[in-house]
C-alpha positions as CSV (number, residue, x, y, z in Angstrom):
1,M,62.0,118.9,100.1
2,N,62.9,122.4,98.9
3,E,62.5,122.3,95.1
4,G,64.5,125.5,95.0
5,T,67.4,124.0,96.6
6,R,67.2,120.8,94.3
7,D,67.1,123.1,91.5
8,R,70.4,125.0,92.5
9,Y,72.4,121.7,92.8
10,V,70.9,120.7,89.2
11,A,71.9,123.9,87.6
12,A,75.3,123.4,89.4
13,G,75.7,120.3,87.4
14,M,74.8,117.9,89.9
15,P,71.6,115.5,88.8
16,V,69.0,114.3,90.4
17,A,69.7,110.6,90.9
18,S,66.2,109.5,92.4
19,E,63.1,111.7,93.7
20,F,59.9,110.1,94.9
21,I,57.1,110.4,97.6
22,V,57.1,108.4,100.6
23,S,53.9,107.0,102.0
24,F,53.4,109.9,104.7
25,G,53.8,112.3,101.9
26,A,57.3,113.7,102.1
27,Q,59.1,114.2,99.0
28,I,62.3,112.9,98.8
29,C,65.4,113.5,96.6
30,Y,68.8,112.3,95.9
31,I,71.2,114.5,94.2
32,D,74.5,113.0,92.7
33,A,77.2,115.1,93.9
34,R,79.9,112.4,93.6
35,E,81.8,114.0,91.0
36,A,81.8,117.6,92.7
37,M,82.0,116.7,96.3
38,G,82.4,112.9,96.3
39,H,79.0,111.9,97.9
40,M,75.4,111.8,97.4
41,I,73.0,114.5,98.9
42,E,69.7,113.5,100.5
43,L,67.1,116.4,100.5
44,Y,64.0,116.0,102.5
45,P,61.5,118.3,104.2
46,E,61.5,118.8,108.2
47,S,59.4,116.0,109.5
48,E,58.9,114.6,112.8
49,I,58.6,111.1,110.9
50,I,62.1,111.4,109.5
51,R,63.5,112.8,112.7
52,S,62.2,109.9,114.9
53,M,63.5,107.3,112.1
54,Y,67.1,108.7,112.8
55,A,66.9,109.0,116.5
56,R,65.9,105.2,116.5
57,A,68.9,104.5,114.0
58,R,71.0,106.3,116.4
59,Q,69.8,104.6,119.5
60,E,69.8,101.0,117.9
61,A,73.4,101.8,117.0
62,E,74.3,102.9,120.4
63,N,72.8,100.0,122.0
64,W,74.0,97.3,119.5
65,D,75.6,94.2,121.0
66,G,77.5,93.2,118.0
67,K,75.7,90.2,117.3
68,Q,72.7,90.7,115.0
69,L,73.6,92.1,112.0
70,I,69.9,92.8,110.7
71,I,67.6,94.5,113.5
72,P,64.0,94.1,112.1
73,W,62.2,97.6,112.9
């Protein structure tokens, strides 16, 4: 995550809702932009682990048969 990006959102009046470091060392930050933009913003660094996670979520959604609501990873 780029701290400069986070700081620009905060300076624009959008507070940090949550910030933490995950088990593989990536720093994740959620910005509360609901008042200004109507949604939250997730900031995280470029990471093959994160890209793989989103790729798997997409694959699971594309192949979902509509039966099992919770799919264990």
